[in-house]
C-alpha positions as CSV (number, residue, x, y, z in Angstrom):
1,X,15.5,0.0,37.0
2,X,14.9,3.4,38.3
3,X,11.9,3.5,40.4
4,X,9.2,6.1,40.0
5,X,6.9,7.8,42.3
6,X,3.1,8.5,42.2
7,X,1.6,11.8,43.6
8,X,2.1,10.7,47.4
9,X,6.0,10.4,46.6
10,X,5.3,6.5,47.3
11,X,7.2,4.2,44.8
12,X,5.4,2.8,41.7
13,X,6.8,-0.4,40.1
14,X,6.7,-0.6,36.3
15,X,4.8,-3.9,35.4
16,X,5.2,-3.7,31.7
17,X,6.7,-7.1,30.1
18,X,10.2,-6.2,29.3
19,X,10.9,-10.0,27.7
20,X,12.8,-12.9,29.4
21,X,15.4,-12.5,31.9
22,X,18.2,-14.3,30.7
23,X,21.1,-13.0,31.9
24,X,22.9,-14.7,34.9
25,X,23.4,-12.9,38.2
26,X,25.6,-14.7,40.7
27,X,23.7,-15.7,43.8
28,X,25.4,-14.8,47.1
29,X,25.9,-18.1,49.7
30,X,22.5,-18.8,51.3
31,X,22.5,-18.7,55.1
32,X,19.6,-21.4,56.3
33,X,17.0,-19.8,57.8
34,X,14.7,-21.4,61.2
35,X,11.2,-20.5,61.8
36,X,9.2,-21.4,64.9
37,X,5.6,-21.7,65.4
38,X,3.3,-19.2,64.9
39,X,2.5,-16.0,67.3
40,X,0.8,-13.0,68.0
41,X,3.0,-10.1,68.9
42,X,1.8,-6.6,70.3
43,X,3.9,-4.8,67.4
44,X,3.1,-4.4,63.6
45,X,5.2,-2.8,60.5
46,X,4.6,-0.1,58.2
47,X,5.9,2.3,55.5
48,X,7.6,5.5,56.1
49,X,9.6,8.0,54.6
50,X,11.3,9.5,57.8
51,X,14.8,8.4,56.5
52,X,14.2,10.1,53.0
53,X,13.4,7.1,51.0
54,X,10.5,4.3,51.8
55,X,11.5,2.2,54.2
56,X,9.3,-0.5,56.2
57,X,9.8,0.0,60.3
58,X,8.5,-1.6,63.4
59,X,6.0,-0.1,65.6
60,X,5.6,-1.2,69.1
61,X,8.1,-2.7,71.5
62,X,9.6,-6.3,71.0
63,X,8.4,-8.8,73.5
64,X,10.9,-9.5,77.0
65,X,12.5,-6.1,76.4
66,X,14.5,-7.4,73.3
67,X,16.7,-4.9,71.4
68,X,16.2,-4.4,67.9
69,X,16.7,-1.4,65.2
70,X,12.9,-0.6,64.1
71,X,14.1,0.3,60.6
72,X,13.7,-3.7,59.5
73,X,14.5,-3.0,55.8
74,X,17.2,-0.7,56.2
75,X,18.0,0.3,52.8
76,X,20.6,2.8,51.9
77,X,20.8,5.3,49.1
78,X,19.1,7.8,46.8
79,X,15.4,6.7,46.1
80,X,16.4,3.1,47.2
81,X,12.7,1.9,48.3
82,X,11.4,-1.0,50.4
83,X,7.9,-1.9,50.2
84,X,5.4,-5.0,50.4
85,X,6.1,-6.4,53.6
86,X,5.5,-9.8,54.9
87,X,5.6,-11.9,58.3
88,X,7.3,-15.2,59.1
89,X,4.9,-17.2,61.3
90,X,6.8,-16.5,64.5
91,X,7.3,-12.8,63.8
92,X,11.1,-13.1,63.8
93,X,11.8,-12.4,59.9
94,X,9.9,-9.9,57.6
95,X,10.1,-10.3,53.9
96,X,9.6,-7.5,51.4
97,X,10.5,-5.9,48.0
98,X,13.2,-3.4,47.3
99,X,15.2,-1.9,44.3
100,X,18.5,-1.4,46.1
101,X,20.3,-3.6,43.9
102,X,18.7,-2.0,40.6
103,X,15.6,-3.8,40.2
104,X,12.7,-4.9,42.4
105,X,13.7,-8.0,43.8
106,X,12.8,-10.3,47.0
107,X,14.6,-9.8,50.4
108,X,14.0,-11.3,54.3
109,X,15.2,-9.5,57.0
110,X,15.5,-10.3,60.6
111,X,13.5,-8.4,63.0
112,X,16.3,-8.5,66.2
113,X,19.4,-8.6,64.5
114,X,20.9,-6.8,61.2
115,X,20.7,-9.7,59.3
116,X,19.5,-9.5,55.7
117,X,19.5,-11.7,52.8
118,X,18.8,-11.3,49.2
119,X,16.3,-13.9,48.0
120,X,15.9,-13.4,44.0
121,X,18.4,-12.5,41.7
122,X,17.9,-11.2,38.0
123,X,19.2,-8.5,35.8
124,X,16.3,-6.4,34.9
125,X,13.1,-8.7,35.9
126,X,10.7,-7.5,38.7
127,X,9.9,-9.7,41.6
128,X,6.9,-8.7,43.9
129,X,4.2,-9.6,46.3
130,X,6.0,-12.0,48.7
131,X,4.2,-14.1,51.1
132,X,5.6,-16.3,53.9
133,X,3.9,-19.6,54.6
134,X,1.9,-19.5,57.7
135,X,3.5,-22.7,58.8
136,X,7.2,-22.6,57.6
137,X,9.9,-21.1,55.8
138,X,8.2,-21.2,52.0
139,X,7.8,-17.7,50.7
140,X,5.6,-17.2,47.2
141,X,6.0,-14.2,45.1
142,X,5.3,-13.1,41.6
143,X,8.1,-12.7,39.0
144,X,8.2,-11.7,35.2
145,X,11.6,-13.0,34.5
146,X,10.1,-15.6,31.9
147,X,8.5,-13.0,29.8
148,X,5.1,-13.3,31.7
149,X,4.0,-13.4,35.3
150,X,4.4,-16.5,36.7
151,X,4.3,-18.0,41.0
152,X,7.6,-18.9,42.4
153,X,8.2,-20.3,45.7
154,X,11.6,-20.0,47.8
155,X,12.6,-22.1,50.9
156,X,14.3,-20.0,53.6
157,X,15.6,-23.2,55.2
158,X,17.2,-24.3,52.2
159,X,17.8,-21.7,50.0
160,X,16.0,-23.4,47.0
161,X,13.7,-22.1,44.5
162,X,11.3,-23.6,42.2
163,X,8.4,-22.3,39.5
164,X,5.0,-23.1,40.6
165,X,2.8,-22.0,37.5
166,X,3.6,-22.3,33.7
167,X,1.1,-21.2,31.7
168,X,1.3,-18.4,29.2
169,X,-1.1,-16.2,31.0
170,X,-0.2,-14.0,33.7
171,X,-0.2,-15.6,37.4
172,X,0.3,-13.4,40.3
173,X,-0.6,-11.9,43.6
174,X,0.0,-15.2,45.6
175,X,-1.8,-15.7,49.3
176,X,-1.5,-18.7,51.6
177,X,-4.3,-21.0,53.0
178,X,-3.6,-21.1,56.8
179,X,-2.2,-24.8,56.7
180,X,0.4,-23.8,54.0
181,X,-0.8,-26.4,51.8
182,X,-2.5,-24.4,49.1
183,X,-2.0,-20.9,47.3
184,X,-4.6,-18.5,46.0
185,X,-3.6,-16.6,43.3
186,X,-5.2,-14.4,40.3
187,X,-4.5,-15.1,36.5
188,X,-5.7,-13.7,33.4
189,X,-5.2,-17.1,31.3
190,X,-8.9,-17.3,30.6
191,X,-9.3,-13.7,29.3
192,X,-10.9,-12.0,32.6
193,X,-8.5,-12.2,35.9
194,X,-9.9,-15.1,37.9
195,X,-9.0,-16.5,41.1
196,X,-7.3,-19.9,41.1
197,X,-5.9,-22.0,43.7
198,X,-2.8,-23.8,43.6
199,X,-2.0,-27.3,45.5
200,X,1.9,-26.9,46.4
201,X,2.5,-30.3,46.7
202,X,1.2,-31.5,43.5
203,X,1.2,-28.1,41.2
204,X,-3.0,-28.8,40.6
205,X,-4.7,-25.9,40.0
206,X,-8.3,-25.3,39.8
207,X,-10.5,-22.0,39.0
208,X,-12.4,-20.7,41.9
209,X,-14.3,-17.5,40.9
210,X,-17.2,-17.6,38.3
211,X,-15.0,-16.2,35.2
212,X,-17.7,-13.3,34.4
213,X,-15.6,-10.1,35.4
214,X,-12.2,-9.4,36.8
215,X,-11.1,-10.5,40.2
216,X,-8.4,-9.5,42.3
217,X,-6.7,-9.6,45.9
218,X,-8.3,-12.9,46.9
219,X,-7.4,-14.1,50.6
220,X,-8.7,-16.9,52.8
221,X,-10.3,-16.8,55.9
222,X,-8.4,-18.1,59.0
223,X,-10.4,-21.0,59.2
224,X,-10.0,-21.7,55.2
225,X,-13.2,-21.7,54.7
226,X,-14.2,-18.5,52.8
227,X,-12.3,-16.4,50.5
228,X,-12.8,-12.6,50.5
229,X,-11.9,-10.7,47.2
230,X,-12.6,-7.9,45.1
231,X,-14.3,-7.6,41.6
232,X,-14.9,-5.2,38.9
233,X,-18.4,-4.6,37.5
234,X,-19.6,-3.9,34.2
235,X,-19.3,-0.2,34.9
236,X,-15.7,-0.6,36.3
237,X,-16.4,-0.2,39.9
238,X,-14.4,-2.4,42.4
239,X,-16.8,-4.2,44.8
240,X,-15.6,-6.3,47.7
241,X,-17.4,-10.0,47.6
242,X,-17.3,-12.8,49.9
243,X,-17.9,-16.7,49.1
244,X,-17.0,-20.2,49.9
245,X,-13.6,-21.5,49.2
246,X,-15.3,-23.3,46.3
247,X,-16.7,-20.4,45.0
248,X,-20.2,-20.8,45.7
249,X,-22.7,-18.6,47.9
250,X,-21.1,-15.4,46.5
251,X,-21.9,-12.5,48.7
252,X,-21.7,-8.7,48.1
253,X,-20.1,-7.2,50.8
254,X,-19.5,-3.2,49.8
255,X,-21.9,-0.9,48.2
256,X,-21.3,-1.3,44.4
257,X,-22.4,2.5,43.9
258,X,-18.5,3.2,44.6
259,X,-15.2,1.6,44.4
260,X,-14.0,-0.5,47.6
261,X,-10.5,-1.9,48.1
262,X,-8.2,-3.6,50.4
263,X,-10.4,-6.0,52.1
264,X,-8.9,-7.9,55.0
265,X,-10.1,-10.7,57.7
266,X,-10.5,-9.9,61.0
267,X,-8.2,-12.5,63.1
268,X,-11.5,-14.1,64.2
269,X,-13.1,-14.4,60.8
270,X,-15.9,-12.3,62.4
271,X,-15.4,-9.2,60.3
272,X,-14.2,-7.6,57.2
273,X,-12.4,-4.4,56.8
274,X,-12.2,-2.6,53.5
275,X,-11.8,1.3,52.2
276,X,-14.3,2.8,50.1
277,X,-14.9,6.6,48.5
278,X,-18.9,5.9,49.1
279,X,-19.4,9.4,50.4
280,X,-16.8,11.3,48.6
281,X,-13.4,10.5,50.3
282,X,-11.7,7.4,51.4
283,X,-13.2,5.9,54.8
284,X,-12.8,2.5,56.4
285,X,-15.7,0.4,56.7
286,X,-16.4,-2.8,58.6
287,X,-18.7,-5.7,57.5
288,X,-20.2,-8.3,59.9
289,X,-20.6,-11.5,58.0
290,X,-22.9,-12.9,61.1
291,X,-25.6,-10.2,60.3
292,X,-24.4,-8.7,57.3
293,X,-24.4,-5.3,58.7
294,X,-21.8,-2.7,57.8
295,X,-20.4,0.0,60.1
296,X,-18.8,3.0,58.7
297,X,-15.8,3.1,60.9
298,X,-14.3,7.0,59.7
299,X,-16.0,10.0,58.8
300,X,-13.9,12.9,57.4
301,X,-12.9,15.1,54.3
302,X,-9.6,13.6,53.9
303,X,-8.8,9.9,53.2
304,X,-8.7,6.9,55.9
305,X,-7.6,3.9,54.1
306,X,-5.5,0.5,54.1
307,X,-6.9,-1.1,57.1
308,X,-5.2,-3.7,59.1
309,X,-5.9,-5.6,62.1
310,X,-3.9,-5.7,65.6
311,X,-3.4,-9.3,66.2
312,X,-6.1,-11.5,68.3
313,X,-7.8,-8.2,68.5
314,X,-11.1,-6.5,67.0
315,X,-9.0,-3.1,66.6
316,X,-8.1,-1.5,63.3
317,X,-5.1,0.2,62.6
318,X,-5.1,2.5,59.0
319,X,-3.5,5.1,57.4
320,X,-5.2,8.7,57.7
321,X,-4.6,11.9,56.0
322,X,-6.2,14.2,58.4
323,X,-2.9,15.2,59.6
324,X,-0.1,17.4,58.1
325,X,0.9,14.2,56.4
326,X,-0.1,10.4,56.9
327,X,-0.2,9.1,60.1
328,X,-1.2,5.5,61.4
329,X,-4.4,5.6,63.9
330,X,-6.1,2.6,65.5
331,X,-9.9,2.6,66.7
332,X,-12.0,-0.4,67.9
333,X,-14.2,-1.9,65.1
334,X,-17.0,-2.7,67.5
335,X,-19.9,-2.3,68.4
336,X,-21.0,-2.7,64.8
337,X,-24.2,-0.4,65.2
338,X,-21.5,2.4,66.9
339,X,-21.5,5.5,64.7
340,X,-18.6,6.7,62.6
341,X,-15.9,8.5,64.2
342,X,-14.1,11.7,63.7
343,X,-10.5,10.5,63.6
344,X,-8.7,13.4,65.1
345,X,-11.1,13.3,68.1
346,X,-11.7,9.8,68.5
347,X,-8.8,7.6,66.9
348,X,-5.4,6.8,69.0
349,X,-2.7,8.5,66.7
350,X,-0.3,5.7,66.7
351,X,2.7,7.6,64.5
352,X,3.5,11.3,65.2
353,X,7.3,12.1,63.4
354,X,7.2,14.8,60.5
355,X,7.0,12.1,57.9
356,X,4.5,10.3,55.8
357,X,3.5,6.9,57.7
358,X,1.2,4.6,55.6
359,X,-0.1,1.2,54.7
360,X,0.5,-0.7,58.1
361,X,0.8,-4.8,58.3
362,X,-0.6,-6.5,61.5
363,X,-3.2,-9.3,60.7
364,X,-3.3,-11.0,58.1
365,X,0.4,-11.5,57.8
366,X,0.7,-10.4,54.0
367,X,0.3,-6.5,53.1
368,X,-1.5,-5.8,49.8
369,X,-2.1,-1.9,49.9
370,X,1.3,-1.0,49.0
371,X,0.4,-2.2,45.6
372,X,-1.7,0.3,44.8
373,X,-4.0,-1.9,42.8
374,X,-1.3,-2.1,39.7
375,X,-1.4,-5.2,37.7
376,X,0.3,-6.2,34.6
377,X,-1.2,-5.7,31.2
378,X,-2.7,-8.7,29.4
379,X,-0.4,-10.9,27.6
380,X,-0.5,-10.5,24.0
381,X,-0.9,-13.0,21.2
382,X,-1.8,-15.9,23.6
């Protein structure tokens, strides 16, 4: 499946359903992967086209002087694109999506060696949104190999795969609970896109959101007590909301007069960062949960977007178009009462190479912004 690109040259995945993928593709032997306990490194990863196509690179040094190629995805070939990274809990591996074998498949890559393994094998189906369990070797992802979108689970220790959802509707965009026992995903099985929770050990599912409008991009807080997500209102505006993990106590986070996207929890659960075009161009905002106070972080005439957090800090990393090409910048999110900054004057520029550098991943350990809000069309004739 040939990749297409958007206005900024970033790859666009065609999510149109293409029927059941029944063709047999031979699997390579699987080398078992060991995963250690969770760790918090000083480095992060990001998307860049410095090689002539889109790759996933490391930004920052490995601990203890360890060597390692900063190009973690190492795709080779014209229009070979690598996107949607996620970390293993010990940060020794990343998982990502690549079209290097002809269609969009899931891969894993070692951070400190050149070991890469292909996880999924299909002839034309699309796999995307890989998320590595915060506590082990399991990776979950969405696939349209069954003629609709379903959630699958792969164990990197054993090389075994299982299908987790079986509904005729579309199930996609999985995200793990911090203890690795549950998965939050979105489904259109009841009409609107809604957030559902799946218990991995039993396969039991329950609806979490309220069924009134389309809800997307749900993720648990680090203590698993709350969920942040975005919801399309009747006028089509995407608004960020916060609720308890059982669906109660719904609180609007972003201003409903403009689209807000890509909400991410801070490591200590005290803040939610997101992007919004409230003043006419994209800027990064932060919402403080304890006070309900919102700070506009950036103030430019060009876009600032796709926030993430440096591990165990309240420092934001984001993409900005204030330079000739997109680059990554960092800035403290606090104090919450502080004025917005001019990115050129007050933020720290992290990338400087003559290439587009965007969509960073630090904390949480799964990256959603590179999906660029693309979701499959509803299943017909259900």
